[in-house]
C-alpha positions in Angstrom: 123.7 104.8 109.3 123.4 108.5 108.5 123.4 109.9 105.0 125.5 113.0 104.3 125.1 115.6 101.6 128.6 114.9 100.5 127.9 111.3 99.9 127.2 110.8 96.1 124.8 108.0 96.9 122.7 110.4 98.9 121.5 112.4 95.9 117.8 113.3 95.6 117.1 110.2 93.6 118.7 107.7 96.0 117.8 106.4 99.4 119.8 105.8 102.6 119.6 102.4 104.2 118.5 99.1 102.9 116.4 99.0 99.8 113.1 97.3 99.6 110.7 96.5 96.7 107.6 98.6 96.9 104.3 96.7 96.4 102.9 98.2 93.2 99.3 97.0 93.7 96.9 98.3 96.3 94.9 95.9 98.5 91.6 94.8 97.2 88.7 95.7 99.5 84.9 95.3 99.3 81.9 95.5 101.6 80.3 92.0 101.8 77.5 92.9 104.1 75.2 94.8 104.1 74.4 94.6 100.4 74.4 97.8 98.4 71.0 99.4 98.5 70.0 97.9 101.9 67.3 100.1 103.4 67.1 101.0 107.1 63.4 101.3 108.0 63.4 100.7 111.7 65.7 103.2 113.5 67.9 103.0 115.3 69.3 99.9 113.6 72.5 98.1 114.8 74.3 96.7 111.7 77.2 94.4 111.3 79.4 95.5 108.5 81.5 92.7 107.0 84.5 93.5 104.8 86.6 91.4 102.5 90.2 92.7 102.2 93.3 91.0 100.7 96.6 91.9 99.0 98.3 89.8 96.4 101.9 90.4 97.6 101.6 91.3 101.3 99.2 91.1 104.2 96.5 93.6 105.1 97.4 95.7 108.1 94.3 97.6 108.8 90.8 98.2 107.4 88.9 101.4 108.0 85.3 102.2 107.5 84.0 105.6 106.3 80.3 106.6 106.7 79.2 109.5 104.6 82.9 110.6 104.2 83.9 110.4 107.8 86.2 107.6 109.1 84.0 105.9 111.7 86.2 103.0 112.9 89.2 100.8 112.1 89.9 97.1 112.5 93.4 95.7 113.0 92.5 92.0 112.9 90.7 89.5 110.7 87.9 88.9 110.1 87.4 92.5 109.1 84.1 93.9 110.4 82.4 96.6 112.3 79.2 97.1 114.3 77.5 100.5 114.0 74.1 102.0 114.9 72.3 103.9 112.1 69.2 106.0 112.1 66.6 105.9 109.4 68.0 107.1 106.1 70.5 106.5 103.4 74.3 106.2 104.1 77.4 105.9 101.9 79.8 103.2 103.3 83.3 103.0 102.0 86.0 100.6 103.2 89.7 101.2 102.9 92.5 98.7 103.4 96.1 99.4 104.2 98.8 96.8 103.5 101.5 95.6 105.9 104.9 96.3 104.3 107.3 93.8 105.7 
């Protein structure tokens, strides 16, 4: 179905098509492993990064991993996790979860 400008229901504040309830809460996500503060002394080191992700009202669709601000990888299936090689140093790991809106 197409919306038209003449249609009073197509005003800026309305939508065209079936309505749905938006999920007001973002998914919960945390890095389970490695623990915060883990030191990499022997380089290169292959690490398994395990992520916990859940959403109270819908399912998690994707989990992404950022290393030092750059998205390194994404996972589309549970269990959420990544393998990555790191040189000696300190890194900032951040996980992001995206919910599946159904």
